[in-house]
N, C-alpha and C positions, 0 to 999 in steps of 0.2 A: 340673202344677207350672209356675210361672213361671220363666223363665230370667233370672238377675241381677235379682231383684225388689227394689224399694226401698219400704219401708213409711214413710208420711208421716203424722204426727200433730201437727197444730198447731191453734191456736185460730181463726184467721181464714181464710175461704174464699179471699180474694185471695192471702194468703201461700201457701196450699196449692197454688193454681194456679201461682204463680211457681216454687215448688220442683218441681212436676210437670214444668214446661217444661224446667227444667235436667236433671232425671233422664231425660226422654224421649229426649234426644239419643243416649244409649248404653244406658240401662237401661229397665226396665218399672216405672213408678210405680204404687203402689196407695195411695189416700187413705182414711184412717180419720177419720170425722167426730167420733167420741168415743172415749175410752179403752176403753169397754165393747165396742166393735167389734173391738178388737185380738186377743183370744183366738181368735175365729172366723177372722179373716183369717190368723193365724199357722198355724192347723190346716189351712187350705186351700191355703197357698202356701209356697214355699221362698224366704225372704228372705235377702239378703246384707247388708243394712244397714238401719238405722232412723234417720230424721230426726225428731226429737221436740222439741217446745217445752220450755223449761226448767221450766215449771210442772208438766210431766208426767214429768220425767226422773229422779226418785228411784229408786235401785236397788231398794228394798224393794217398789215397785209391780210390777217386772218380773222379779224374781229367779226366779220359777217359770215364766216364759214365754220369756224371751230366753236362748238358748244363747250360749256364749262365742264361737262362730264367726260370730255376727252383730255387725257393727260398729255403734257408736252415735254419731250426730252430734247434739249439742244446740244448739238455736237460742235465743239470748237476748241481753239487753242488759247484764246485770249480771255483771261479771268476778268479783266476790267470790262471787256465787252459784254460778258455774261451778266454782270451786275446791272449794267445799263439796260440790257434787254429785259431782265427780270423786273425792274421797276416799271416797265411799260405794260406788263400784263396785270389785269385786275386780280384781286386777292382770291376771287372764287375759282380761279384756275390753279391746277396743280402743275407747276413748272419746275423742272430739274435740269441739271447740266452735267454733261460727261466731258471731262477734259481729255484731249488727245495730247499725249506727251511722247516725244521721240524716244524710241527704244522700249516703250511700254505698250502692251496689247490692250485694246479697248474692250475685248469681249467679256471678261469676267464682271467688271463693274457695270457694263451695259446690261448684262443679264439680270443683275440685282435691281438696277433702276427700272427695268421693264416690269419685273414682278411687282414692285411697289406701285408703279404707275397704273398697271392694270387693276391691282387690288383697290386703289383709291377710286378709279373709274367705276368699278363694280359697285362699291358702296354708294356712290352718287346715283347711279342708275337705279339701284334697289330702293334708295331713299325716295327717289321720284315716283317709282311705282307704288311704294307704300303710301305716300301722300295722296296719290290718285285713288288708291283703294279706300283710304280713310274718308275721302270726300264722298265716295259712293255709299260707304257705311253710314255716314251722317245723314244722307238723304233717306236711306231706308229706315233709320231710327226715327226720323221725323214722321214718316208714314205710320210707323207702329204707334207712336205717341198719339197721333190723330185717331187711330182706331181705338186705343184705350180710352181716350176722352169720350168717344161715342158710346162705348160700352158703359161708362160711368153715368152718362146721361140716361141710358135705358134703365140702369139700376135705380136711379133716383125716381123714375116713373113707375116703380113697382113691377118691373118686368124681369126681376132677377131669376125666378124659377123658370120662366119661359126661355130666357137666354141660356141657362145652364142645360136645359133639355136639348135645345137646338145645337149647342156646342158639342154635347155628347154624341148626338146623332150624326152631326157633320164629321166629327173626328173619326167615328167608326166607319162612316161611309168613305172618307178620304183614305183611311188606312186600307180598307178593302180594295179601293180603286188602285192604290199604289202597289199592293201585293199582287193584284191581278195583272197590272201592267208589267211588273217585274217578271211574273211567271210567264206571261205571253212573250216577253222579250227573250227570256232564257230558252223557251221552246223554239222560237224563230232561229236563234243562234245554233241550237242543237241540230235542227233540220238543214241549216245552210252549210254545216261543216262538210268539207270535202276530204278531210283527213283528221287524224287525231290531234295534230297540232292546232287546227282551227277549232276543234271540239274543246280544247283546253281554254279557249277564250270565255266560255260560259261558266267555268269553274268559280271565279270570284263572285259572280252574281248569284250562283246557287248557294255559296257560303254566306253571302250577305242576307239572302232571303231566309235562311235557316239559322242565322247568327252562329255559325260554326267556324272553328279555327282551322279545320283541315278537311280534305275530301280525297277519296280513293275510288277509282273505277277498275273493276277486274273483268277479265274475259276468261271463260272456261276453255282450256286446251287439253290435249292428250298426246303423250308420246310413249315410247317403249320403256324408258327408264323410270318415269314418274307416274305413269298412268294418267288419270284425269287430275288436273291441277288448275289453280287460279293464277293467272298471270296479270299483274297490275299494268295497265297501259298508262294510268295516271296514279302515282303514289304520293299521297299527302301534298296535293296541288302540283306536283312536278312530273313532267313527262319522263318516263323511264326509257333511256336509250338502249339499255341492255336488260330487258325484262326477264331473261332467263336466270338472272342472278338469284342464288338460293336465299339470300337474305330477304327478298321480296316475295318469292313464290310460295304458295300454300297448297299442299296436296289436299284433295277433296276429303280424304279419309282422316286427315289429321285433326287434332283438338285445337280448333282455331275459330274465331268469331265468323270470319268470312266463309270458311269451309263449312261451318254448320248451316249458314244461310243457304249456300249453294247446294248442300247435300239434302237438307230437309225442306227447303222452300219457305221457312218461317222467318219472320222479321225479328230483329234483335234491337232492343232499346234499353240500355243500361246506364244508370247514373253512378255506378260503382264497379266498373269492369275489372279493376285490379283484384277483386276478391273472387272472380270467376275463374274456373279451371281452364277455360278457353283463352285466357289472357296469355297468348303465346309470346315467344321471344321476339317475333317480328314487331309486335306493338311495343314491347318493352324497350327495344334498342334503336329502332329505325324511324320513329316519328320525330318531327321537329320539336314537339312539346310532350310532356308526360300525359298519358291518356287518363282523362278525368271522366268522360262520358262518351258513349258511342251509340250511333243509330245506323243500322245496316239493313238493306232490303234487297231482295233478289231482282235481277233484271230478266224479265220474261218476254219471250217473243213466240207467238203462236203456241202458247201453253208449254213452252220448253224453257228451262232456266239456262240462259247463255252467259250470265255474269252476275256480279254483285256491285252495288254502289253503297258506300258508307261514309258518314261524316263524323267528325270528332269534336269534342269539347265545346258544348253550348256555353255562350258567354253573353253578358249584358253589361254595358257601360265599362268595358275593359276588364270585367271580372268573370271568372268561371261560375256558372250556376250549379249549385250543389244538386238541384233536382233534375239536371240533365235536360234532354229534349222532350218536348211535349207531345201529346197525342196528335195535335194539329200539325206539328213538324213531321211526324211519321206519315200522316196522310199526304202532305205536300211532297215528300221525297218519294213516296210510293207512286204518285202520279207522274213525277218527273222521270222515274225509272222506266216507265212504259215508253216514254218518248226517247230516252237514251237507248233503249233496246231496239227501237225501230231505226234510229240513226246508225247504230253499230251494225245492224244487219244491212242497211243501205251501203255502208262503207265496206262491207264484206271483209271484216277483219279476220275471219277464219282463213280466208284465202290470201289476203294481202297484208304486208307488213304495215303496222300502225303508223310508223314515222314517215316512210318514204312513199307508201302507196304501191310498192313493187310486190311481186309475188313472194310468198314465203317459200322456204326450201322444199317442203313436202309437196305442196301443190305444183311447184315448178317441175319436180321430177315426174309427177303424175302426168302433167301435160306433155312432157317430152315423150314418155312411154306411149301415151295415146297417139301422139303425132307420128312417131316412128313405126309403131306396130300396125297402124292403120294404112301404111303405105303399100303393104303386101307386094303385088306384082310391079308396082311403080318404083321399087327401090333402085332398079338399074337407071331409070331416067332421072330420079330425084337427086342422085349424087350422094355424098357423105354428109357428115355434120361435125361441128367442132364444139368443144367445151372450153370456155374462157373464164379464168378467175382474175378479177381485178381488185386491187387494194390501194387505198389512199396513202400516198407517201407522207410520212411524218405526221400522221393524224393525231397521235398522242401529244406531240408538240403543239399542234393547233388547239387541241382541246384544253391542255393545261394552261396555255397562255390566254386564250380568249373565253374560256368557260364552256360548260356543257351545252348551254342554250345555243351559243354560236356554233358549236359542233353539230348539234341537231339540225340547225338551219342549213349548214353546209351540206350535210347528207341529203336533205330534201332537194337542194338545188342541184347537186350532183345527179340524183335520180332523174330529175327532169331532163338534164342534158344527155344522159345515157339513153333514156327512152327515145329522145329525138335523133340519136346517132345510129340506132339499129334499124334494120329493115322490118317491114310489117310481119314477115313470117318468123322472125327471131323472138326469143324469150329472154327475160332478165329477172333475176331475183336478188333479194338481199340475203346473203348467206350467213353473215355474222355482223359484228359491230360495224366495221368499215370495209368489209369484204363483199363483193358482188359476183354472181355467176351469170354467164351469158350462154345461151344455146343458139348457135348459128346454123341455120338449116340450109341444106342444098348447096354446100360448098364443094368445089372441085378438088380441093386438096389443102395442104398446109399453107401454101403461098396465098391463096385467096382468103383463107381464114385470118392470116396475119394482116393482110391488107385491110380487111373489114375492122379488125381490132385496132390497127393503126389509126383509122379514121376516128374511132372513139377516143383514143389517147390524145390525138391532136386537138379535137374539139374541146376537151377538158383543159389541155395546156393553154389554149388561146382564149379561154373564157376568163373574165375577171371575177374573182371571188373576194368577198369582204375579208380584210386582214391578211390576204395572201402575201403582202409585202413583208410580213414578219416571219414567213417560212424560211427554212435554211437556205433555199435557193431563190427567195423572193418571188416564189410562184407556187401555186397549188396544182399538183400533178397526181397521176395514178400510174401504177405499174401493172403489167398484165402477163399472165402465163397462158399459152395456147396449146391445145392438143386436139388431134383429129381422130375420130373413130375410123379405123381402117375400112375402106370401101368394100374390099373383098369380104371381110368378116361380116359387114352389114348385109351384103347380098346373100351370103351362105347361111346366116342364122335365121331361124324361124321367128324368133321374137327376142326383144331385149328385156332385161329385168333391171331392177333398181341397183343391184350390185354392179352391173356393167357401168351404169352412170357414175356410181361412187368411185369406181376404178379410174374413170376419166377425170373426175374431180381431183383425185390424188395426183394424177399426172400433171394437170394444169397447176396444181398447188406447188409441185416440184419446180415447174418452169417459172412460176411466180417468185419462188424463193431465189432463183437465179437472177431474176429481174431486180429483186430488192438487194442483191449482193450478199445473200446469206449462204453460208456453207452448211450443207446437209449430208447425211450419210449416203444419200443417193446421188448427190451432186457435189463431190469433194472439190476443194480448191486445188489449183495446180501445185506441184511439188515445191515447197519452200516459199510459195507466194500466197498472200491473203487474197481472198476474192474481193475485187473492188466494189465499192458501193455505187451501183448504177442508178437505179430508180428511174422513173419517167421513161420507161422503155417497154417494148413488147418482146417476150422471149418465147420461143416455140420448143415443145417437147418433140424430139426426133425419134420416130419408131425405127427408122432405117438402121441406126447404130445399135439399137436394141436387138434387131434381128441378126446383125452380123456378129453379135456376141462379144463385142469389145467392151461394152459397159452395160449395166442394167438399163440405162437410159441417159440421154444427154440433152442439155438445153442449148439451143442455138439463138444468139441475139438477132432478132429479126431486122432491126434497123441497120446493123452492120452489114448484113447480107444483101439487103435490097435497097437501102436508102442512102448509103454513105455518099454515092456520087451526086446526089441532089443537093448536098450542103457543101459549099465551098469553104466555109469558115466555122469553127466551133463557136457556139453561143455561150456567153457567160451571163448568168442571171444575177446581175449586180445592179443596185439602184444608186445612181449618182445624179448630180445636178447638171442640167443642160440649159443654156440661155441663148436667146436670139431676140432680135428687134423686129417689131411688126407695127407699122404705122407710127413709128416714133416711140412706141411703148416697149419696155423691156419685159420679155416673157421668161419666166423661170419654170421649167418642167423637170420631171424625173424620168430616168430611163428604166425600162423593164428588163431588157437584156442588151448586151453589147457583143460585137464581134469585130474582127479586123475589117469586115466589109461594111458595117453600118450599125444602126441602133434602132430598137423599138422603144417608143416613148408613150407616155400617157399625157394627153393634153385636154384642156377644157373646151376646145373648139376644133373643128376639122381644118386640116391643112390642104391646100390645093395640090393635086397630084402633078408630078413633073416639075414642080417649082424648085428653083435653086434657093438654098437657105444657108446663110453664114451663121455658124453657131460657135458658142464657147462651151467646151466640154470640160468638166472638172474631173481630173484623174488623180485621186488622192489629194496631195497638196499642190498639184499643178493645174493651172487653167490653160487649155489649148484651143486656139482658134482653128476651126476646120470648115471646109466647104462640103455641103451635102446636097442631095436631091431627094425630094419627097417621092417615095415609091407608091405608097397607098395611105389612105386615112379612112377609118371606119369606126362606127359606134362600138364602144367596149361591150355593151349589152343593150338589149331592147329598151329597158327601163333606166338606163344609166345616162347621166349627162356628160360623161367623159368619152374621149375618143382615143383609139390606138392609132399611131402613125409610124410608118416605117421609113427610116432615113438611110440612104446609101452614101458612104463617104466618097468624095471625089478628090483626085489629085493628091493623095497622101504622099508626104515626103518620107524618106528613110527615118528621119527623126520622129515623125508622127507615128510610124509603125513601131519604132522602138519604145516610145512612151506607152502605147497601147499594150504591147506585149508585157512590159514591166508591170503595168497596172493589173493585167489579168493574172500574172504569176503571184502578185501580192494578195489578190482576193482569194486565190486558191489556198495560199498559206494560212489565211485567216479562217478557212473552212467554209467559205460561202458557196462552194460548188462541190 
């Protein structure tokens, strides 16, 4: 079913397109070419309003099709005709009229009329649902009254004490069963979690069971700068995408509630934490609500503390309880912590990133060293290896516009695609927020490493991600920097150390900076010229220039060197309307990218390959009729109902080419590319 669907039935295709443009800003337009199409469309969709030409607007035509909760807007030029039509519609229908006057545009008033029509339809639909709900509630009330009547009868028969005893026992038993069922449900969710994101699903139920307002789960980690510390993988119910942030991290030796639990292994249950010296700045400034009470227990696996789980602010009936959490709450959380510990160990969060499931940086480097140093005499046969750094283009824009939760889901989806794009012998890790490192084993040189990286880049570019149409280029892409460990140096060295890998990371980072169009002290811009913003590209770090002494190092754009001859026309990632007729129906789709050679579109059904298709392409304020041929049609994603289709332009005239070129220049001026 469509959400807030608007049915459009007018005589002229141009008028239908204008109305669809107005509707598309907030609603989902569906265009009927003829009145005969309307019954099938109404059966297939849930419409909130109908925009109809006055010649089709007589009530007798629609009385058996249009329900009273669908608003009607009539388009016409004759005011007298409108009043005649209005008198024919029953009073329970909302009917309005939009006059078309020569020299005046219809769009502004039509937008206001649509908002009012949808608002009235929504009220009618909600009122119908409310009446239905009240009918169910009345039935339940009658059943309760019958039960009360039966209880009164028993009281009159001197069974009051027996009834009270039974009710008390049954209440306790029901409460016990409900708590047991809740606990078992929570445990099942904990064990079924395949990443921290799915572990987060159990958090609301744990809070409900303990009547807590917030929950945090920590994992103990260690590095050179902080020593041992607690990293929250879930902080106050929220998944932390950058857990290394100092405002959330707690050193084990610090004066802090969670640190004390992790350090001493003792549980904490306080009803007045503000008066305790361990009430650190983290709790004072970073919780959603002021801390009134806290319960914290260690997460133990095989007699070793691996983390801490804590809940905040015990409440009842919407109010904080001054006495805080009970002893029973403490026992329940202690039991749940054991299962959380087993689940965290199963997920191997020490080795793997909690959000994406990819290797963390330290285990990533350790595995590379083990793999390379174990090659020994096989180094000559195995070839060299490459280090690749990838970064999501305009990730901050995506995060700011769509929210951190959408950003987290994006990173999880990217991780899956990147895992599927590399070979079995390669490794991948999440290096930072939206940065990823790849280890490509057994490559013959820089060319092969760039080809493997180009495959990853292309798979990401062609995958559909939620909200990608709002990105600066209407697409979600990544940029990559590639460097290769010199084969001769690999053969001559006895063993690699971590510093060698960090040097390679630095080189790939420099190449990535060039791919992103950034100017660095190692990669300066050309004299007097700013470095262009490239992005969505693969750039290689060249050791040959470094050896010749001309520069400390240089980045070479891989696509320009190896792939330019494969693309006949530059692609412009611009989204515009494209229309064509199919079986008498007018289809309205959007483009994903355009070039002088053709278009890539998103459609709701597959298009037959090699089929000729006459389209109307909207280029700014101009509609242009063009002939095309379907080159391919494929699913946008495995679980997506949408399809990608590639269209090749046929028989373009000089005027067609000029209009396309002018449109591309205009989109570039607006900063879309």
